[in-house]
N, C-alpha and C positions, 0 to 999 in steps of 0.2 A: 836225290838231293841235288840242287843246282849250286855249283861252286861259285861263290862271289869273289870279288877282288881280294878281300881279306883272307879267304880260304887259300887262294892261289899263292898269295904272298907268304902265308904261314907254311904252306907245303914246301916252298923253296927254301925257307929259312930254318925250318925245324923238321926236316925229313927224318922219320923214325921216332918222333916224340909227340905225334899228334894222335888224336882219337876223335871219332865222330860222337858228339855228345848225345844224339838221339839214340844211338846204339847202347850207350851207357845206361840211359833211363830204361830202355827195353829190358835189359838183363837185371838191373838192380831191383826192379819191382818183382821179378820172378823168383829171385833167390834170397835166402835169409842172411845177406851180408851187406855191409855199407858200400856206397858208391865207389870209394877209392880201391876197394878190393876188386870190383868188376873192372875198373879202369886199369888196374895193375895187369890183369890178364889181357884185356883188349890192347893195352899198350905193347905187350909182349908179342902179340900175334897179328894185330890189325893197325899198327901205326904207319899207315900208308894211305895215299889217295887213289891207288889202283883198285878198281872195283873187284877184280878177280881175286887179288890177294886178300882183300877184306873178306870176301865170301869164304875163302878157304880158312882164314884165321877165325872167323866166326864159328865155323864148325868145331874147331879145336876148343875154343873158349866155351862153347855150349856143352861140349862133351865133358870138359873139366868141371864146369859148374854143376852139371848133372851128377857126375860121379863123386865129387869131392865136397859138396855142401850138404849138410844134414838137415832135412826138413823135419818138421814135427811129425813124430810117429815112426821115423826111420832109424831111431837110435839103436835098437836091437839088431837091425839089419847090418849096420856098420860093425858092431861088436862081433857079430857072427862071422862076417867076412874076415875080420882080423884073426879070429880063432882058426878059421879054415885054411887061410893062406899064409898065416904067420905075421902079416902086417897089412895095413890099409892106409891109403893117403887121403887126407881130408884138409879142408880149409876151415879154421875155427880160431876163436880167441884162446890164447894160452895164458893161464894165470898160474902162479906158483906160490907156495908158502913153505915155511920151515916146519918140519915135523920134529919137534925138540925131543920127544921120547925116543925116537929111533935115530936121531942125529942125521937126518937126511932131508932133502927137499922132495915135496910131492906137487904134481901139477894138476890143474883142473881144466877139463875140456867141457864147457857148458853145454854145447849142442848134443853131446853124448851122455850128459848127466854123470860124468866120471869125475870124482873128486880126489882119487888117490892113485894117480898115474905116476909111475917112477920116472925120474928125470935126473940126468947127471948134474953134479955141481958145476961142471965146466959150462954146460949150456945155460945154466942160471946166471953164472957170472958174466957170460958174454951178452946176455939179454936181460939186464936187471929190471927192465920195465914190467916183466911178467910178475914181479913181486908187488907191484902197486895194483893197477887195475887191468893189467894184461894188454895184449896186442894181437892183431890178426896175423896168422902165419900159415904157410903150407906145412903140414905136419905129417911125418911118417910114424904111424902108431903101431908098435909091435905087440905081439901076444906070446907069452911063455906058458905053455901048458904045465910044465913041471912046477913053476912057482904057484900056479893056480891050485895045485893039490895041497900046498902047504897051508897050515892053519894061519888065517889072517894074511895070506900071501897077496901080493899085488901083481897080477899077471900082465897088466897093461904097462907099456913104457913108451916114452917119446924117444925114438931113435935119432931122428934128424928133424930140424925145423928151419924154415927159411922165412924170415919176416917179410910181410907184404909192404915193402917200401924200397924205393930205388936208392942205392947207396953208391953212386959213382962220383969219384973225386972231381971229374971234369964237368959235372952238371952245370956249375956256375959259368964256366967258360962257354959252354954251348948256349946258355941263356943270353949271356952278354953279346956273343957274336951274332946270334939270331936277331936280337933287339935292334941292331944297327940298320936293319932293312926296313924298319917301320918308322912312321912319324909318331909323335907323342899321342895324337888322337887315335891312330890305328892301333897302337900298342895298348892303350887304355881299353879300347873295345875288345881287343884280343884277350886281355887278362880277364875281362868280364865273361867272355865266351868260355874261357878255360875253367871257370867254376860253374858252367852250365846255364848261364843267363844270356838273353839276347839283347845286346846294347841298343839296337835300333828301335826297340820297344820301350826304352827307358828314357826319362827326362834327364837333363843335366844334373839336377839335384839328386835323383835316384842313383846315378852313376857315382856321385861323390859318396853316397851312403855305402855302396858296394866296396869302393876303394878303402874307406875308413874301416870297414869290417876286416879287411885283410891285414891291417896294421900290426896287430899283436903277433902275427906269424913271422914278421921280418924284423921286429924291434924287441930287444930284450926288456923284460919287466915292464911291459906296456899295459896300463890299466884302462879299460874301456867300458863304458856303459851305453847300452842302446835300449831305449824305451819307445814304444809306438804301438800302433794297432795290431790286432791278431792277424795271423795269416800272411805276414810279409817276409817269411823265410829268415827270421833273425838268427835262429840256431843252426840252420842248414850247413853253413860254412864250417862251423865248429864240430859238427857231428859226422859229415859225410865226405869232406874233401881231403883232410890231412890226417895221417896216422900220428902226427905230433900234437894233436889237440885232444882234449878230453872233456866230455860234456857231463856235468852233474845235473841230472834231471830232478825236478821237484825241489831243488835247493837244499836238500839234507846233506850235511857234511860233518865229518868228525875231524877233530884237530889231528889225530893220529894219521888219518887217511890223507889229509891235505898237506901236512907239514912233516911230522916225524912221529914214529911210534916209540915212545919212551921205553917201553918194555923190551922191544927187540932192537931198537936203534935203526929200524928200517925207514928210509927216507920216503916222503910222501909225493903226491901228485905234482906239486910245483917244482920238484927237483927232477922229475922224469919227463915232463911234457913242456912243450913251448907255450901252450895256451891251456888254461883251465877255465872252462866256461860254466857259470851257474845259469841254468835255464829257469824260467819262472822266478825271477829274483825276489819277488815279494815274499816268497816262502823260504828264503835262505835262513838256515838256523844251524848253530853248532851244538855239539853235545856238551860243551863246557862253557861256563860264563865268560871266560877270557878269550873265547874263540875269535870274536869280532876284533878284539884288541890286538891279538896276534896277527890277524889278517891285515889290520890297519898298519901295524908296524912293518909287516912284510911289503905291503904296497908302497910304503914310503922309501924303504932302503934296500929291498931285495934280500933282507936277512931276517932270520927269526932265531930266538934262543929257546931251547928246550933243554932243561937240565943244565949241565955245565958249559956245553959248547954253543957257539954261535954258528949257524949254518947259512951259507949263501945259496941262492937258487935264482934261476933266470926265467921261470915260467910267468907269463903275463896273466892277469886276472880280468876276466870278461864277465859282465853281468847283463843279461838280456831279460826283458820283461814287457808286460803289456799295460797300456793305458786303458782305463774303462771309459774315459771321456775324451773329447777332442782337445787339441793343444790349447786353444784360447780359453776353453772352460777350465782346463787343468790349472792354468795360470791364475784364473779368478779364484778358484777354491783352495789353492795351495801353491806348490811350485813344481817344476818339472822333474824333481827327484823324489816326489811324494810316494811313488810306488815302491821305493826301497823298503826293506824291513824297518820296523820301529827304531831299532838301535842305530841305524845308519841314516835314517830319513832326514833328520835335522842336525846331524853332526857335521858341522862345517869343516872340522879337521879331517873327517873321513872323505868328504867331498874333495878336499884339497889334493888327495892322492889320485884322483881320477884325471887322467891325461886328456881324455877325449870323450865328449858326449855326442853320440851319433844320433842325428834327428830321424828316428825310425819312421816318423809320420810322412817323410818325403819319399818313402818307397811304396809303390802300389801293392795292393793285395795280389798275391801271386796267382796268375791264371796259367795253368800248365800249357794251354794251347797257344798262349801269346808270349809269355815272358821267358819260357825255357827255350834254349837254342837248339837248332838241328844242324849246326855247322861244326867245323873243326875247332878244337881247342887243345891246349897242352895236356898231356896225360897227368892226372892229378898227383901221382906219386913222384913224377919228375918235378912238377911245380912245387910240391910241398918240400921236396929235398932241396931245391934251390932256395926256397924261402928260409928253411932252417939254417942253411949255410950263410945266408945274407945277415943273419943275426949277429955274427961274430964281429962285424965292423960297424962303425958309425959314420954318417955322412954329414954331420952337423957343420964340419969345416967349410962346406960349400957356401954356407951363409956368411961366413966371416968377410967383412969388407964390402959385402953386397947388400945385406939386409940389416937394418937397424930397428930394433923393436922399441916401441914407445915407453914412456915413463910410467904408465898405469900398470905394467906387468910386474908382479912380484917374482921372487926367486923361483917359486914353484911353478908359476905361470910360464916363465921363460924355459924351465926344464921341460914342461909339458909340450910347449910349442916346438922346442928343439927336437924332441923325440918324434913328434908327428911329422915334422919337415924331413928329418933323417929317414924315417920309415917310408914316406911317400916318394922320396928321391930313389930309395932302393927299389921300390916297386916299379916306378916308371923309368928309371935309368939304372938298371942293374950293372951296367958297364961304367966303372968309375972314370974311364977316359972320356966318356961322352960329355959334350958341353951342354949346359942347360941354359936355354934362352931366358931373357928377362921376363918374357910373357909367361913361360912355364913356371919360373921361379915365383913370380908374383901370385899365380893361381894357387900354388902349393902353400905359400905363406898365408894367404887369405883363408884357405881351408883349415889350416892348423890353428890360426887365431880364432876363427869362428867356433871350432870344436871345443877349444878351451874356454872361450868367453861364455859359452852356454853353461858350463859348470859354475863360473864366477857369478853369473846372474842369479843362479839358484842360491848360492851362498849369500848374496846380497839380500835376497828375500828372507832368508833365515836370520841374518844378523846384519842389519843395515848399517849400524855404526862402524863395523869393522871393514866392510867391503863396499865402500862408497864409490870408488873410482873404477868403473868397468869399461872405460872408453879405450879399448885396445887399438893400437895403431902400429904402423910400420913405415919405414922410409926405404925405398929401393935405390941404391946407388948413392954416391956422395952428394949429388946435386938434386936428389929426388924430393918430391913433395910428400909431406906426411899424409898418409891415407888411413882412415878409420874403418874398422871392420865391425859390423853389427851382426846380430843373429836375426834372421828374417822373421822368426815367430814373435819377436818383440815389436815389430812394426805394426802400426795401426793407422788406417786411413783417417780416423777421427782425431788422431793426436800427432804432434810433431816429435821427431826423434830427439833424444838427449845427447846423441853423438854429435861432435863437430861436423859441419857440412864441408864437402870438398871445396877447394878454391873456386870462386866464381858463383857460389850458390848462396842464396839468402831467402829466409822466410819473411814475408811482408803481409801487412794488412792494409788494404786500401780504404779510404774513407767511404767509398761506395757512391752509388747514385741514388736518386729519389726512388727509382723503381726497385732496385735490388738490395740496397743497404750495403754495409761493409762486408768484405770478403777476404779470405786467406789466399795468398799466392805463393808459389815457389818460383823464384827468378833464377834461371840457370844461364851462365855465360861461359863460353869457351874462347880463349884467345890464341891466335896463331899469326904467322907472318902475313903482311898485306896492309890494307888500310880500310877504315870505315866500319860501320856497324850494320849487321844483317839480322833482321828479325825472322826467326824460323817459323813462327805461327802463321798459317795461311788460312783465311785472310787475317791480317793483323788488325785487332780492334782499334778504332781511332784513339780511344783513351790511352791504350798501351803505347801506340806510336808516339803520342805526345810525351809520355813518361820516358821513353827511350831517348827521344830527341833531347829532352831536358838533361837526362843523365849523361848523354854523350858530350854535350856542350860544357857541362860542369866538369867532366873528366879532363877535357882539354885545358880549361881555364884554371883548374885547381891541381894540375898534374904534379907540380913541384911539391905541393903540400902532401898529396896523397901517395904518390908512387916514386918520389925522388927523381933519380936520373933516368928512369925508364920512359921512353917516348911512346905515348899511346897512339900517335899518328902513324907509327910504323907497324901497327898491329891491326889485324882484322878481328872483330868481335862478333861471335854468333850468339844471339840472345833468344831465349825461349821462356815463355811464361806458362806456368801450369796453374789453372784456376781450380781451387778446391771447393768453392761455394757457389751460390747462385750468381754472384756478381762476376761477370766475365769480361768487363770493360777494360780492366787493367789501368784505370785512371788513378792519378794521385800516388803513384809508387816511384816517382822520380828519384828519391833518395836511395831506396833499396836497389834500384837499377844501377845508380852510380857506384854503390858499395860493391855490387856484384862485378861490375866492369873493373874496378880497381883491384878487387880481390883476385880476379882471374889473372890480371897483369902481374901482380906481386907474388902469385902462387901461394897465397896464405889462406888457411881454412877459417871459416866463420864459427863462432861459438855455438855449441850444441844447445838446443832448447830455447834459442833466442828468436824473437820476432821483432822486426823493425817497422816503425810507423813514421812516415814523413813525406810530405809533398814539397817539391822544390820549384822555384821559378828559374828562368834562364839566367838571371843575375846571380844565382847561388844562394838566395835567401830562402829560409824555411818558412812555409806558409802555415797559417793557423789551422788547427783541426776543429771541425765543427762539432764533433761527437766523441771526445776523448774517453768518456765513461763507457760508451758502447764498444769501443775498440779494446779496452781492458777486459770487458766481459767476454769478448770473442777469444782473446788470447788465453784466458783462464779455461774456457771451454775446450780449446785446442791443446790444453795441458802444457803450455809453454812455461818455462821456469823463469825467464827474464823477458821483459818488454822494454824496448828502447824507444823513448818518446822525446819530442822537442820540449825543452824546458818551459816554453810558453803555455803548455797544456796543464801545468801544475795546478793553476787555480781551479780549472774545471774539475779536477780530481777530488776537490773538497766534497763533491756530491757522491763520491764512490762509497758504497756501504762498507762498514768496518770489517765484516767477515771476508770481503774480497781482498782487502789489503794484505791479509795473511797468506793468500793463496798464490801470490806471484811477486816477484822482485821487479819493481819498476825503476829503471835507470833513465836519467835525462841527459840530453846533449844540447850544446848551444849552437853548433854549426856543423856542416857536413863532415869535415875532417875529424872533429871530435867524435861524431857518431861512428865513423869508419873504424877508428882505432879502438873504440870501446867494443866494437862488434867482433874484432879479430880474436881467434882462439890463441891462448897463451902458448 
């Protein structure tokens, strides 16, 4: 293996806490134990970059895995060894239950098919998780021949056990100290390598998916849904990486197992694990009718009532499942939460409890030769121990005074976004003393808003009257500009977005030429210090040059009306035109250009779903439109909600068919300033 820059950096920052992920895969496939068990041993003996030490460590690990893991067919061999030598060491899941008849606990070791192993009350109390679904441990199994001779005797006993997880109090300090050596981008890539994936083979969107999957491990009571194509490794993180997560395969769950057993008072999975993940979510079902309601209440408050008492727990609920069709098709036939079970599918109150919807379709189908890393990463049990310790604090305070969320977010939306921001900061900046740049802060906030808005959009599809406003936005800093965050899967090249456009951007339809006819344009303007107007399109079409010239002159002459005391002559404007249809001339869009220039200077957003029509002359007069009806038809085709037209076009619109009047809201303006202020987002 060739050490790259990230490997060398990691080796200097985390000496003794690293493991080569290709070695992990080599052994985890050979032995009947999860990845984190193999990494626990590799971390103990091979946490170094020295090849000789790795070689020696591998021999010890191989020996322990050979001697202590029970393969199918070897059960009797291990029992026989225990009888001959008095005890045997093995690595297995330890589960326990109360034997009420004999008033004692008995343990189960699945790999040896033993269900009645003696275990002391002290061991059970120290490791209560064995009473739910158990955990992996290094076990010393003793055998007592005298008890074997008794009628109904239980000769096997667990003498000692050591859970396979790192429990060092200074784990977080080591993580925080090591993090300081990395840039944000390097740290993000190193985290992705630590769970076995190769970041250089993943797109930016795929990396975001991986980071969002980590969120429930660091944030208490975090509810997450990921739906997407098969084979993208959705459940891998929840099954293989951390002993603090539990995967329920096939979706079958009982209320007693999930929450509390009323008969024995035994607490369930959400009380003992940081994350409980339902695999194949479409098949989730409970043994009791009120199971989903208990789950819904728990996801909202982190509490559930069974019998007299109310019980608090901190385990997050994760649901992963598959789409049978692609995203665009799924949105046509239903909504993106349709694969949930029937009782959750259209329940907007249930959807409201979901903090984050991970776009699983942004992650590629896993190719073991491409997407799995051969480089160094943190040992899984060290990483999972750090993650579980990070859950005790919240980092929402970092947002205060820096980030202001828009008015479209409800109380639950704000809670969800806050949780995602807090979790992402803990992942990327585990040291609370580290400063977070505006650029990093903005990326985190955008990620959180998009993940929650995806939930909101599905609620809107289920109940349009209640969830009308989904235009999530934020403002960074006291003087920042309001920015809107959309979900990429809602974007269509055939339609314009309903979200407000950033300052300096305007949708426009040109009257067109005799050859090409009318066409849709997106005008984009950026303002900075300097003077003059620069067209970025090369070569710039003659028609567009004329439109920009008209827009610029009108900006100077109407400056007082449009932008108040801001002086356009002390700014340089960069103008770009994006033609969406056959007409590429850019002629007759002088008014939209003027509005984009003024919007960029004022730093004000343009209304979402709005298209502007208008041709200006140098004197500031609005010219007549030759084809107003055709322009309305195009605006409807592009799925605009509002069309802004000169009032002089009103007579022409008498010829507009009745059925088209109901499909769009047409607003009129009398002069450029009137048009500009009607186009601004409120």
